[in-house]
CHARMM-style PDB file with segment names, atoms N, HN, CA, C and O in Angstrom:
ATOM      1  N   MET     1     105.310 104.579 105.861  1.00  0.00      PROA
ATOM      2  CA  MET     1     103.777 105.899 105.359  1.00  0.00      PROA
ATOM      3  C   MET     1     104.115 106.605 104.499  1.00  0.00      PROA
ATOM      4  O   MET     1     105.297 106.514 104.830  1.00  0.00      PROA
ATOM      5  N   ALA     2     104.177 107.683 103.103  1.00  0.00      PROA
ATOM      6  HN  ALA     2     103.217 107.758 102.834  1.00  0.00      PROA
ATOM      7  CA  ALA     2     104.338 108.184 102.317  1.00  0.00      PROA
ATOM      8  C   ALA     2     104.386 109.543 103.062  1.00  0.00      PROA
ATOM      9  O   ALA     2     103.643 109.671 104.035  1.00  0.00      PROA
ATOM     10  N   PRO     3     105.546 111.017 102.534  1.00  0.00      PROA
ATOM     11  CA  PRO     3     105.582 111.866 103.325  1.00  0.00      PROA
ATOM     12  C   PRO     3     103.890 112.788 102.530  1.00  0.00      PROA
ATOM     13  O   PRO     3     103.424 112.941 101.401  1.00  0.00      PROA
ATOM     14  N   SER     4     103.560 113.121 103.751  1.00  0.00      PROA
ATOM     15  HN  SER     4     103.939 112.996 104.668  1.00  0.00      PROA
ATOM     16  CA  SER     4     102.283 114.572 102.625  1.00  0.00      PROA
ATOM     17  C   SER     4     101.579 115.778 104.030  1.00  0.00      PROA
ATOM     18  O   SER     4     101.607 115.950 105.248  1.00  0.00      PROA
ATOM     19  N   SER     5     101.359 115.994 103.546  1.00  0.00      PROA
ATOM     20  HN  SER     5     101.336 115.854 102.556  1.00  0.00      PROA
ATOM     21  CA  SER     5     101.243 117.499 104.587  1.00  0.00      PROA
ATOM     22  C   SER     5     100.170 116.880 105.766  1.00  0.00      PROA
ATOM     23  O   SER     5     100.063 117.558 106.788  1.00  0.00      PROA
ATOM     24  N   VAL     6      99.516 115.850 105.687  1.00  0.00      PROA
ATOM     25  HN  VAL     6      99.602 115.298 104.857  1.00  0.00      PROA
ATOM     26  CA  VAL     6      98.447 115.003 106.268  1.00  0.00      PROA
ATOM     27  C   VAL     6      99.243 114.843 107.647  1.00  0.00      PROA
ATOM     28  O   VAL     6      98.839 115.550 108.571  1.00  0.00      PROA
ATOM     29  N   ASN     7     100.449 113.902 107.920  1.00  0.00      PROA
ATOM     30  HN  ASN     7     100.778 113.328 107.170  1.00  0.00      PROA
ATOM     31  CA  ASN     7     100.651 113.621 108.539  1.00  0.00      PROA
ATOM     32  C   ASN     7     101.535 114.609 109.145  1.00  0.00      PROA
ATOM     33  O   ASN     7     101.510 114.511 110.372  1.00  0.00      PROA
ATOM     34  N   GLY     8     102.542 115.805 108.584  1.00  0.00      PROA
ATOM     35  HN  GLY     8     102.563 115.884 107.588  1.00  0.00      PROA
ATOM     36  CA  GLY     8     102.975 116.817 109.198  1.00  0.00      PROA
ATOM     37  C   GLY     8     104.617 116.198 108.304  1.00  0.00      PROA
ATOM     38  O   GLY     8     105.717 116.708 108.517  1.00  0.00      PROA
ATOM     39  N   GLU     9     104.440 115.360 107.606  1.00  0.00      PROA
ATOM     40  HN  GLU     9     103.547 114.946 107.432  1.00  0.00      PROA
ATOM     41  CA  GLU     9     106.218 115.133 107.110  1.00  0.00      PROA
ATOM     42  C   GLU     9     105.782 116.050 105.693  1.00  0.00      PROA
ATOM     43  O   GLU     9     104.698 116.355 105.197  1.00  0.00      PROA
ATOM     44  N   GLN    10     107.591 116.384 105.230  1.00  0.00      PROA
ATOM     45  HN  GLN    10     108.471 116.136 105.634  1.00  0.00      PROA
ATOM     46  CA  GLN    10     107.778 117.503 103.785  1.00  0.00      PROA
ATOM     47  C   GLN    10     107.109 117.015 102.958  1.00  0.00      PROA
ATOM     48  O   GLN    10     106.692 115.865 103.098  1.00  0.00      PROA
ATOM     49  N   GLU    11     106.870 117.642 102.045  1.00  0.00      PROA
ATOM     50  HN  GLU    11     107.208 118.576 101.931  1.00  0.00      PROA
ATOM     51  CA  GLU    11     106.105 117.139 100.792  1.00  0.00      PROA
ATOM     52  C   GLU    11     107.287 117.130  99.752  1.00  0.00      PROA
ATOM     53  O   GLU    11     108.034 118.107  99.701  1.00  0.00      PROA
ATOM     54  N   PRO    12     107.517 115.795  98.725  1.00  0.00      PROA
ATOM     55  CA  PRO    12     108.699 115.973  97.878  1.00  0.00      PROA
ATOM     56  C   PRO    12     108.315 117.189  96.938  1.00  0.00      PROA
ATOM     57  O   PRO    12     107.282 117.841  96.788  1.00  0.00      PROA
ATOM     58  N   SER    13     109.429 117.218  96.433  1.00  0.00      PROA
ATOM     59  HN  SER    13     110.268 116.688  96.555  1.00  0.00      PROA
ATOM     60  CA  SER    13     110.556 118.171  95.524  1.00  0.00      PROA
ATOM     61  C   SER    13     109.257 117.937  94.622  1.00  0.00      PROA
ATOM     62  O   SER    13     108.283 117.194  94.741  1.00  0.00      PROA
ATOM     63  N   GLY    14     109.742 119.103  93.445  1.00  0.00      PROA
ATOM     64  HN  GLY    14     110.534 119.707  93.348  1.00  0.00      PROA
ATOM     65  CA  GLY    14     109.243 118.618  92.565  1.00  0.00      PROA
ATOM     66  C   GLY    14     109.782 117.817  91.636  1.00  0.00      PROA
ATOM     67  O   GLY    14     109.038 117.394  90.752  1.00  0.00      PROA
ATOM     68  N   ALA    15     111.291 117.418  91.645  1.00  0.00      PROA
ATOM     69  HN  ALA    15     111.895 117.762  92.363  1.00  0.00      PROA
ATOM     70  CA  ALA    15     111.311 116.539  90.155  1.00  0.00      PROA
ATOM     71  C   ALA    15     111.074 114.670  91.314  1.00  0.00      PROA
ATOM     72  O   ALA    15     111.102 113.516  90.887  1.00  0.00      PROA
ATOM     73  N   ASP    16     110.849 115.218  92.894  1.00  0.00      PROA
ATOM     74  HN  ASP    16     110.825 116.156  93.241  1.00  0.00      PROA
ATOM     75  CA  ASP    16     110.661 113.790  93.478  1.00  0.00      PROA
ATOM     76  C   ASP    16     109.487 113.684  93.088  1.00  0.00      PROA
ATOM     77  O   ASP    16     108.967 112.584  93.277  1.00  0.00      PROA
ATOM     78  N   GLN    17     108.683 114.733  92.437  1.00  0.00      PROA
ATOM     79  HN  GLN    17     109.105 115.626  92.284  1.00  0.00      PROA
ATOM     80  CA  GLN    17     106.714 114.181  92.315  1.00  0.00      PROA
ATOM     81  C   GLN    17     107.349 114.182  90.987  1.00  0.00      PROA
ATOM     82  O   GLN    17     107.594 112.976  90.992  1.00  0.00      PROA
ATOM     83  N   ALA    18     107.642 114.436  90.264  1.00  0.00      PROA
ATOM     84  HN  ALA    18     107.444 115.416  90.260  1.00  0.00      PROA
ATOM     85  CA  ALA    18     108.121 113.735  88.372  1.00  0.00      PROA
ATOM     86  C   ALA    18     107.968 112.609  88.706  1.00  0.00      PROA
ATOM     87  O   ALA    18     106.942 112.036  88.339  1.00  0.00      PROA
ATOM     88  N   ILE    19     108.774 112.036  89.375  1.00  0.00      PROA
ATOM     89  HN  ILE    19     109.607 112.501  89.673  1.00  0.00      PROA
ATOM     90  CA  ILE    19     109.468 110.148  89.595  1.00  0.00      PROA
ATOM     91  C   ILE    19     108.352 109.702  90.108  1.00  0.00      PROA
ATOM     92  O   ILE    19     108.228 108.493  89.911  1.00  0.00      PROA
ATOM     93  N   SER    20     107.273 110.299  90.827  1.00  0.00      PROA
ATOM     94  HN  SER    20     107.374 111.281  90.987  1.00  0.00      PROA
ATOM     95  CA  SER    20     106.505 110.045  91.761  1.00  0.00      PROA
ATOM     96  C   SER    20     105.316 109.695  90.180  1.00  0.00      PROA
ATOM     97  O   SER    20     104.962 108.562  89.855  1.00  0.00      PROA
ATOM     98  N   THR    21     105.070 110.486  89.730  1.00  0.00      PROA
ATOM     99  HN  THR    21     105.358 111.406  89.994  1.00  0.00      PROA
ATOM    100  CA  THR    21     104.315 110.813  89.219  1.00  0.00      PROA
ATOM    101  C   THR    21     103.919 109.778  87.769  1.00  0.00      PROA
ATOM    102  O   THR    21     102.790 109.517  87.354  1.00  0.00      PROA
ATOM    103  N   GLU    22     105.545 109.218  87.076  1.00  0.00      PROA
ATOM    104  HN  GLU    22     106.462 109.430  87.414  1.00  0.00      PROA
ATOM    105  CA  GLU    22     105.775 108.915  86.246  1.00  0.00      PROA
ATOM    106  C   GLU    22     106.051 107.265  86.613  1.00  0.00      PROA
ATOM    107  O   GLU    22     106.354 106.425  85.766  1.00  0.00      PROA
ATOM    108  N   ALA    23     105.885 107.017  87.977  1.00  0.00      PROA
ATOM    109  HN  ALA    23     105.639 107.699  88.665  1.00  0.00      PROA
ATOM    110  CA  ALA    23     105.848 105.248  88.528  1.00  0.00      PROA
ATOM    111  C   ALA    23     104.287 105.579  88.335  1.00  0.00      PROA
ATOM    112  O   ALA    23     103.555 104.909  87.607  1.00  0.00      PROA
ATOM    113  N   LEU    24     103.824 106.819  89.157  1.00  0.00      PROA
ATOM    114  HN  LEU    24     104.419 107.363  89.749  1.00  0.00      PROA
ATOM    115  CA  LEU    24     102.598 106.096  89.034  1.00  0.00      PROA
ATOM    116  C   LEU    24     101.766 105.699  87.723  1.00  0.00      PROA
ATOM    117  O   LEU    24     100.906 104.844  87.511  1.00  0.00      PROA
ATOM    118  N   LEU    25     102.346 106.619  86.980  1.00  0.00      PROA
ATOM    119  HN  LEU    25     103.045 107.313  87.153  1.00  0.00      PROA
ATOM    120  CA  LEU    25     101.753 106.158  85.160  1.00  0.00      PROA
ATOM    121  C   LEU    25     102.121 104.975  84.406  1.00  0.00      PROA
ATOM    122  O   LEU    25     101.579 104.360  83.488  1.00  0.00      PROA
ATOM    123  N   GLU    26     103.372 104.812  85.162  1.00  0.00      PROA
ATOM    124  HN  GLU    26     103.813 105.312  85.908  1.00  0.00      PROA
ATOM    125  CA  GLU    26     103.680 103.013  84.955  1.00  0.00      PROA
ATOM    126  C   GLU    26     103.127 102.073  85.161  1.00  0.00      PROA
ATOM    127  O   GLU    26     102.952 101.237  84.274  1.00  0.00      PROA
ATOM    128  N   GLN    27     102.588 101.886  86.657  1.00  0.00      PROA
ATOM    129  HN  GLN    27     102.729 102.565  87.378  1.00  0.00      PROA
ATOM    130  CA  GLN    27     102.115 100.927  87.078  1.00  0.00      PROA
ATOM    131  C   GLN    27     100.492 100.607  86.601  1.00  0.00      PROA
ATOM    132  O   GLN    27      99.880  99.557  86.406  1.00  0.00      PROA
ATOM    133  N   LEU    28     100.093 102.147  86.508  1.00  0.00      PROA
ATOM    134  HN  LEU    28     100.590 103.000  86.666  1.00  0.00      PROA
ATOM    135  CA  LEU    28      98.642 102.273  86.018  1.00  0.00      PROA
ATOM    136  C   LEU    28      98.678 101.416  84.619  1.00  0.00      PROA
ATOM    137  O   LEU    28      97.749 100.683  84.281  1.00  0.00      PROA
ATOM    138  N   GLN    29     100.177 101.653  83.656  1.00  0.00      PROA
ATOM    139  HN  GLN    29     100.932 102.248  83.931  1.00  0.00      PROA
ATOM    140  CA  GLN    29      99.902 101.083  82.156  1.00  0.00      PROA
ATOM    141  C   GLN    29     100.068 100.003  82.552  1.00  0.00      PROA
ATOM    142  O   GLN    29      99.184  99.382  81.961  1.00  0.00      PROA
ATOM    143  N   ARG    30     100.877  98.928  83.486  1.00  0.00      PROA
ATOM    144  HN  ARG    30     101.595  99.432  83.966  1.00  0.00      PROA
ATOM    145  CA  ARG    30     100.578  97.191  83.344  1.00  0.00      PROA
ATOM    146  C   ARG    30      99.697  97.184  84.149  1.00  0.00      PROA
ATOM    147  O   ARG    30      99.273  96.028  84.127  1.00  0.00      PROA
ATOM    148  N   ASP    31      98.829  98.062  85.259  1.00  0.00      PROA
ATOM    149  HN  ASP    31      99.173  99.001  85.277  1.00  0.00      PROA
ATOM    150  CA  ASP    31      97.353  96.968  85.423  1.00  0.00      PROA
ATOM    151  C   ASP    31      96.659  96.616  84.830  1.00  0.00      PROA
ATOM    152  O   ASP    31      96.104  95.520  84.911  1.00  0.00      PROA
ATOM    153  N   ARG    32      96.342  98.190  83.379  1.00  0.00      PROA
ATOM    154  HN  ARG    32      96.793  99.080  83.313  1.00  0.00      PROA
ATOM    155  CA  ARG    32      95.686  98.367  81.967  1.00  0.00      PROA
ATOM    156  C   ARG    32      95.644  96.962  81.423  1.00  0.00      PROA
ATOM    157  O   ARG    32      94.702  96.177  81.531  1.00  0.00      PROA
ATOM    158  N   LEU    33      97.034  96.716  80.700  1.00  0.00      PROA
ATOM    159  HN  LEU    33      97.799  97.354  80.612  1.00  0.00      PROA
ATOM    160  CA  LEU    33      97.584  95.487  80.604  1.00  0.00      PROA
ATOM    161  C   LEU    33      96.895  94.303  81.218  1.00  0.00      PROA
ATOM    162  O   LEU    33      96.079  93.525  80.724  1.00  0.00      PROA
ATOM    163  N   TRP    34      97.365  94.351  82.286  1.00  0.00      PROA
ATOM    164  HN  TRP    34      98.028  94.983  82.688  1.00  0.00      PROA
ATOM    165  CA  TRP    34      97.364  93.060  83.074  1.00  0.00      PROA
ATOM    166  C   TRP    34      95.911  93.048  82.913  1.00  0.00      PROA
ATOM    167  O   TRP    34      95.479  91.896  82.882  1.00  0.00      PROA
ATOM    168  N   LEU    35      95.017  93.951  82.801  1.00  0.00      PROA
ATOM    169  HN  LEU    35      95.368  94.887  82.827  1.00  0.00      PROA
ATOM    170  CA  LEU    35      93.421  93.235  82.728  1.00  0.00      PROA
ATOM    171  C   LEU    35      92.631  93.253  81.240  1.00  0.00      PROA
ATOM    172  O   LEU    35      91.488  92.912  80.935  1.00  0.00      PROA
ATOM    173  N   LEU    36      93.664  93.761  80.506  1.00  0.00      PROA
ATOM    174  HN  LEU    36      94.592  94.038  80.754  1.00  0.00      PROA
ATOM    175  CA  LEU    36      92.815  93.667  78.895  1.00  0.00      PROA
ATOM    176  C   LEU    36      93.359  91.730  78.590  1.00  0.00      PROA
ATOM    177  O   LEU    36      92.815  90.866  77.902  1.00  0.00      PROA
ATOM    178  N   GLN    37      94.534  91.682  79.395  1.00  0.00      PROA
ATOM    179  HN  GLN    37      94.977  92.384  79.953  1.00  0.00      PROA
ATOM    180  CA  GLN    37      94.976  89.620  79.536  1.00  0.00      PROA
ATOM    181  C   GLN    37      94.259  89.333  79.728  1.00  0.00      PROA
ATOM    182  O   GLN    37      93.618  88.673  78.909  1.00  0.00      PROA
ATOM    183  N   GLN    38      93.672  89.671  81.295  1.00  0.00      PROA
ATOM    184  HN  GLN    38      94.192  90.206  81.960  1.00  0.00      PROA
ATOM    185  CA  GLN    38      92.273  88.664  81.748  1.00  0.00      PROA
ATOM    186  C   GLN    38      91.741  89.163  81.206  1.00  0.00      PROA
ATOM    187  O   GLN    38      90.755  88.681  81.763  1.00  0.00      PROA
ATOM    188  N   LEU    39      91.018  90.263  80.001  1.00  0.00      PROA
ATOM    189  HN  LEU    39      91.819  90.655  79.548  1.00  0.00      PROA
ATOM    190  CA  LEU    39      89.733  90.049  79.358  1.00  0.00      PROA
ATOM    191  C   LEU    39      89.787  88.803  78.372  1.00  0.00      PROA
ATOM    192  O   LEU    39      89.021  87.845  78.477  1.00  0.00      PROA
ATOM    193  N   ASP    40      90.674  88.907  77.504  1.00  0.00      PROA
ATOM    194  HN  ASP    40      91.296  89.684  77.419  1.00  0.00      PROA
ATOM    195  CA  ASP    40      91.134  88.158  76.507  1.00  0.00      PROA
ATOM    196  C   ASP    40      91.127  86.835  76.973  1.00  0.00      PROA
ATOM    197  O   ASP    40      90.446  85.960  76.437  1.00  0.00      PROA
ATOM    198  N   GLN    41      91.838  86.648  77.924  1.00  0.00      PROA
ATOM    199  HN  GLN    41      92.392  87.358  78.359  1.00  0.00      PROA
ATOM    200  CA  GLN    41      91.410  85.194  78.421  1.00  0.00      PROA
ATOM    201  C   GLN    41      90.029  84.671  78.624  1.00  0.00      PROA
ATOM    202  O   GLN    41      89.836  83.455  78.608  1.00  0.00      PROA
ATOM    203  N   GLY    42      88.792  85.749  78.868  1.00  0.00      PROA
ATOM    204  HN  GLY    42      88.949  86.737  78.881  1.00  0.00      PROA
ATOM    205  CA  GLY    42      87.941  85.231  79.241  1.00  0.00      PROA
ATOM    206  C   GLY    42      87.529  85.379  80.350  1.00  0.00      PROA
ATOM    207  O   GLY    42      86.393  84.978  80.606  1.00  0.00      PROA
ATOM    208  N   ARG    43      88.285  85.969  81.305  1.00  0.00      PROA
ATOM    209  HN  ARG    43      89.207  86.295  81.097  1.00  0.00      PROA
ATOM    210  CA  ARG    43      87.876  85.953  82.746  1.00  0.00      PROA
ATOM    211  C   ARG    43      86.404  86.859  82.624  1.00  0.00      PROA
ATOM    212  O   ARG    43      86.102  87.288  81.511  1.00  0.00      PROA
ATOM    213  N   TRP    44      85.582  87.111  83.698  1.00  0.00      PROA
ATOM    214  HN  TRP    44      85.828  86.763  84.602  1.00  0.00      PROA
ATOM    215  CA  TRP    44      84.712  87.436  84.037  1.00  0.00      PROA
ATOM    216  C   TRP    44      84.001  87.835  83.257  1.00  0.00      PROA
ATOM    217  O   TRP    44      84.462  88.827  82.691  1.00  0.00      PROA
ATOM    218  N   PRO    45      82.894  87.490  82.871  1.00  0.00      PROA
ATOM    219  CA  PRO    45      82.104  86.586  81.486  1.00  0.00      PROA
ATOM    220  C   PRO    45      81.424  88.147  81.881  1.00  0.00      PROA
ATOM    221  O   PRO    45      81.550  89.166  81.201  1.00  0.00      PROA
ATOM    222  N   ASP    46      80.691  88.013  83.148  1.00  0.00      PROA
ATOM    223  HN  ASP    46      80.589  87.186  83.700  1.00  0.00      PROA
ATOM    224  CA  ASP    46      79.575  89.084  83.302  1.00  0.00      PROA
ATOM    225  C   ASP    46      79.781  90.113  83.373  1.00  0.00      PROA
ATOM    226  O   ASP    46      79.012  90.992  82.984  1.00  0.00      PROA
ATOM    227  N   LEU    47      80.985  90.314  83.942  1.00  0.00      PROA
ATOM    228  HN  LEU    47      81.610  89.600  84.258  1.00  0.00      PROA
ATOM    229  CA  LEU    47      81.601  92.007  84.008  1.00  0.00      PROA
ATOM    230  C   LEU    47      82.175  92.455  82.595  1.00  0.00      PROA
ATOM    231  O   LEU    47      82.350  93.658  82.401  1.00  0.00      PROA
ATOM    232  N   ARG    48      82.503  91.442  81.507  1.00  0.00      PROA
ATOM    233  HN  ARG    48      82.360  90.465  81.665  1.00  0.00      PROA
ATOM    234  CA  ARG    48      83.408  92.092  80.618  1.00  0.00      PROA
ATOM    235  C   ARG    48      82.663  93.019  79.990  1.00  0.00      PROA
ATOM    236  O   ARG    48      83.114  92.760  78.874  1.00  0.00      PROA
ATOM    237  N   LEU    49      81.916  93.862  79.789  1.00  0.00      PROA
ATOM    238  HN  LEU    49      81.550  94.072  80.695  1.00  0.00      PROA
ATOM    239  CA  LEU    49      81.711  95.007  78.505  1.00  0.00      PROA
ATOM    240  C   LEU    49      82.038  96.366  79.135  1.00  0.00      PROA
ATOM    241  O   LEU    49      82.544  97.325  78.553  1.00  0.00      PROA
ATOM    242  N   ASP    50      81.459  96.250  81.129  1.00  0.00      PROA
ATOM    243  HN  ASP    50      81.048  95.470  81.602  1.00  0.00      PROA
ATOM    244  CA  ASP    50      81.841  97.054  81.842  1.00  0.00      PROA
ATOM    245  C   ASP    50      83.706  97.358  82.009  1.00  0.00      PROA
ATOM    246  O   ASP    50      84.404  98.371  82.055  1.00  0.00      PROA
ATOM    247  N   LEU    51      83.918  96.155  82.051  1.00  0.00      PROA
ATOM    248  HN  LEU    51      83.351  95.332  82.013  1.00  0.00      PROA
ATOM    249  CA  LEU    51      85.883  95.971  82.651  1.00  0.00      PROA
ATOM    250  C   LEU    51      86.248  96.785  81.155  1.00  0.00      PROA
ATOM    251  O   LEU    51      87.038  97.729  81.170  1.00  0.00      PROA
ATOM    252  N   ALA    52      85.747  96.433  80.168  1.00  0.00      PROA
ATOM    253  HN  ALA    52      85.105  95.666  80.155  1.00  0.00      PROA
ATOM    254  CA  ALA    52      86.156  96.760  78.928  1.00  0.00      PROA
ATOM    255  C   ALA    52      86.198  97.931  78.207  1.00  0.00      PROA
ATOM    256  O   ALA    52      86.907  98.318  77.279  1.00  0.00      PROA
ATOM    257  N   ALA    53      84.835  98.653  79.140  1.00  0.00      PROA
ATOM    258  HN  ALA    53      84.259  98.339  79.895  1.00  0.00      PROA
ATOM    259  CA  ALA    53      84.911 100.232  78.913  1.00  0.00      PROA
ATOM    260  C   ALA    53      86.249 101.293  79.738  1.00  0.00      PROA
ATOM    261  O   ALA    53      86.835 102.362  79.568  1.00  0.00      PROA
ATOM    262  N   LEU    54      86.172  99.610  81.116  1.00  0.00      PROA
ATOM    263  HN  LEU    54      85.696  98.742  81.254  1.00  0.00      PROA
ATOM    264  CA  LEU    54      86.857 100.911  82.029  1.00  0.00      PROA
ATOM    265  C   LEU    54      88.301 101.282  81.219  1.00  0.00      PROA
ATOM    266  O   LEU    54      88.807 102.338  80.841  1.00  0.00      PROA
ATOM    267  N   GLU    55      88.819  99.404  81.134  1.00  0.00      PROA
ATOM    268  HN  GLU    55      88.408  98.546  81.442  1.00  0.00      PROA
ATOM    269  CA  GLU    55      90.416  99.201  80.620  1.00  0.00      PROA
ATOM    270  C   GLU    55      91.002 100.604  79.545  1.00  0.00      PROA
ATOM    271  O   GLU    55      92.137 101.072  79.452  1.00  0.00      PROA
ATOM    272  N   ARG    56      89.164 101.171  78.525  1.00  0.00      PROA
ATOM    273  HN  ARG    56      88.242 100.791  78.600  1.00  0.00      PROA
ATOM    274  CA  ARG    56      89.386 101.547  77.478  1.00  0.00      PROA
ATOM    275  C   ARG    56      89.822 103.503  77.984  1.00  0.00      PROA
ATOM    276  O   ARG    56      90.666 104.258  77.501  1.00  0.00      PROA
ATOM    277  N   GLU    57      88.929 103.700  78.975  1.00  0.00      PROA
ATOM    278  HN  GLU    57      88.243 103.087  79.366  1.00  0.00      PROA
ATOM    279  CA  GLU    57      88.795 105.140  79.932  1.00  0.00      PROA
ATOM    280  C   GLU    57      89.844 104.905  80.467  1.00  0.00      PROA
ATOM    281  O   GLU    57      90.335 105.996  80.756  1.00  0.00      PROA
ATOM    282  N   LEU    58      90.647 103.911  80.851  1.00  0.00      PROA
ATOM    283  HN  LEU    58      90.248 103.024  80.616  1.00  0.00      PROA
ATOM    284  CA  LEU    58      92.476 104.261  81.495  1.00  0.00      PROA
ATOM    285  C   LEU    58      93.404 104.422  80.447  1.00  0.00      PROA
ATOM    286  O   LEU    58      94.451 105.042  80.632  1.00  0.00      PROA
ATOM    287  N   GLY    59      93.000 103.725  78.945  1.00  0.00      PROA
ATOM    288  HN  GLY    59      92.149 103.221  78.794  1.00  0.00      PROA
ATOM    289  CA  GLY    59      94.489 103.863  78.372  1.00  0.00      PROA
ATOM    290  C   GLY    59      93.960 105.422  77.631  1.00  0.00      PROA
ATOM    291  O   GLY    59      94.786 105.968  76.900  1.00  0.00      PROA
ATOM    292  N   GLN    60      92.643 106.084  77.826  1.00  0.00      PROA
ATOM    293  HN  GLN    60      91.972 105.641  78.420  1.00  0.00      PROA
ATOM    294  CA  GLN    60      92.132 107.269  77.082  1.00  0.00      PROA
ATOM    295  C   GLN    60      93.273 108.758  78.610  1.00  0.00      PROA
ATOM    296  O   GLN    60      93.979 109.766  78.610  1.00  0.00      PROA
ATOM    297  N   LEU    61      92.802 108.022  79.291  1.00  0.00      PROA
ATOM    298  HN  LEU    61      92.229 107.202  79.291  1.00  0.00      PROA
ATOM    299  CA  LEU    61      93.780 109.007  80.502  1.00  0.00      PROA
ATOM    300  C   LEU    61      95.148 108.877  80.804  1.00  0.00      PROA
ATOM    301  O   LEU    61      95.975 109.610  81.347  1.00  0.00      PROA
ATOM    302  N   LEU    62      95.175 107.572  80.230  1.00  0.00      PROA
ATOM    303  HN  LEU    62      94.504 106.976  79.789  1.00  0.00      PROA
ATOM    304  CA  LEU    62      97.079 107.607  80.464  1.00  0.00      PROA
ATOM    305  C   LEU    62      97.925 107.920  79.546  1.00  0.00      PROA
ATOM    306  O   LEU    62      99.136 108.007  79.751  1.00  0.00      PROA
ATOM    307  N   GLU    63      97.277 108.151  78.272  1.00  0.00      PROA
ATOM    308  HN  GLU    63      96.294 108.081  78.105  1.00  0.00      PROA
ATOM    309  CA  GLU    63      97.710 109.103  77.144  1.00  0.00      PROA
ATOM    310  C   GLU    63      97.804 110.296  77.337  1.00  0.00      PROA
ATOM    311  O   GLU    63      98.665 111.084  76.945  1.00  0.00      PROA
ATOM    312  N   GLN    64      96.498 110.528  78.236  1.00  0.00      PROA
ATOM    313  HN  GLN    64      95.799 109.888  78.555  1.00  0.00      PROA
ATOM    314  CA  GLN    64      96.124 112.298  78.191  1.00  0.00      PROA
ATOM    315  C   GLN    64      97.646 112.710  79.125  1.00  0.00      PROA
ATOM    316  O   GLN    64      98.493 113.481  78.672  1.00  0.00      PROA
ATOM    317  N   ALA    65      97.750 112.091  80.352  1.00  0.00      PROA
ATOM    318  HN  ALA    65      97.063 111.465  80.720  1.00  0.00      PROA
ATOM    319  CA  ALA    65      98.360 112.309  81.369  1.00  0.00      PROA
ATOM    320  C   ALA    65     100.278 112.348  80.568  1.00  0.00      PROA
ATOM    321  O   ALA    65     101.207 113.043  80.980  1.00  0.00      PROA
ATOM    322  N   HSD    66     100.309 111.238  79.240  1.00  0.00      PROA
ATOM    323  HN  HSD    66      99.554 110.674  78.905  1.00  0.00      PROA
ATOM    324  CA  HSD    66     101.649 111.152  79.072  1.00  0.00      PROA
ATOM    325  C   HSD    66     102.109 113.114  78.182  1.00  0.00      PROA
ATOM    326  O   HSD    66     103.055 113.901  78.152  1.00  0.00      PROA
ATOM    327  N   GLN    67     100.311 112.968  77.492  1.00  0.00      PROA
ATOM    328  HN  GLN    67      99.543 112.329  77.516  1.00  0.00      PROA
ATOM    329  CA  GLN    67     100.830 114.154  76.352  1.00  0.00      PROA
ATOM    330  C   GLN    67     101.542 115.637  77.652  1.00  0.00      PROA
ATOM    331  O   GLN    67     102.592 116.265  77.790  1.00  0.00      PROA
ATOM    332  N   LYS    68      99.976 115.558  78.429  1.00  0.00      PROA
ATOM    333  HN  LYS    68      99.123 115.047  78.317  1.00  0.00      PROA
ATOM    334  CA  LYS    68     100.482 116.550  79.335  1.00  0.00      PROA
ATOM    335  C   LYS    68     101.577 116.774  79.990  1.00  0.00      PROA
ATOM    336  O   LYS    68     101.773 117.959  80.260  1.00  0.00      PROA
ATOM    337  N   LEU    69     102.752 115.645  80.511  1.00  0.00      PROA
ATOM    338  HN  LEU    69     102.593 114.683  80.292  1.00  0.00      PROA
ATOM    339  CA  LEU    69     103.585 115.799  81.241  1.00  0.00      PROA
ATOM    340  C   LEU    69     104.887 115.294  80.695  1.00  0.00      PROA
ATOM    341  O   LEU    69     105.884 114.853  81.266  1.00  0.00      PROA
ATOM    342  N   GLY    70     104.413 115.602  78.609  1.00  0.00      PROA
ATOM    343  HN  GLY    70     103.603 115.961  78.146  1.00  0.00      PROA
ATOM    344  CA  GLY    70     105.599 115.867  77.676  1.00  0.00      PROA
ATOM    345  C   GLY    70     106.695 114.845  77.810  1.00  0.00      PROA
ATOM    346  O   GLY    70     107.911 115.034  77.799  1.00  0.00      PROA
ATOM    347  N   SER    71     105.562 112.965  78.023  1.00  0.00      PROA
ATOM    348  HN  SER    71     104.574 112.812  78.032  1.00  0.00      PROA
ATOM    349  CA  SER    71     107.079 112.012  78.089  1.00  0.00      PROA
ATOM    350  C   SER    71     106.107 111.018  76.950  1.00  0.00      PROA
ATOM    351  OT1 SER    71     106.581 109.988  76.470  1.00  0.00      PROA
TER     352      SER     71
END
């Protein structure tokens, strides 16, 4: 289990958090691209509009996060 204040372990330092945040953003970007590929291939036609909106919002959120982190 990852360190957290909930399970009594020490929280990561600022540098470790920055690495973890960057890794999280990279994973979310990969997931967003995967979702976009699936939609482009015609998967989930009944959910296409909702998933496309989710993909756009996730893209905007990731862009904002990258801007705030300066990366």
